[in-house]
C-alpha positions, 0 to 999 in steps of 0.5 A: 229450332225457332220457338214462337213462344220463346223467340218471336217477341225478342225478334220483334223487339229488335225489329221495332227498334229499327223503325222510325215514325211511319215505319211498319212491320208485318208480323206473321205466324202459323203457329197453331197454339198461338191465338191471334189475341196472344200474338197481338199481346206479344207484339204489344209487349215487344213494343213496350220492351223496345220503348216505342209507341205502336199500333197493331192491326189485323191484316186482311190477307192470311198470306200463303198458308194453304189448307192441309188435311188437318184443316186450314192453317191458322195463319195470323198476320198483324201489321205493327205501325209506329205513328 
């Protein structure tokens, strides 16, 4: 199974290496135990590992993660841009 904590950063590194200047990567997770700030740090670390200069910003949409009986899903979506 996929683990956000163990594999998301690694996947982001591979994706970021493919981007050219002006490229964008939309990163999304609904992992309840990953805060938006931790997610942001993870993506900045991935950019560092990929050796690319990157900007990370919060998107306005939380996409299609509907609420559940436990409350709203804690979806986080961040846009990584290579200037």
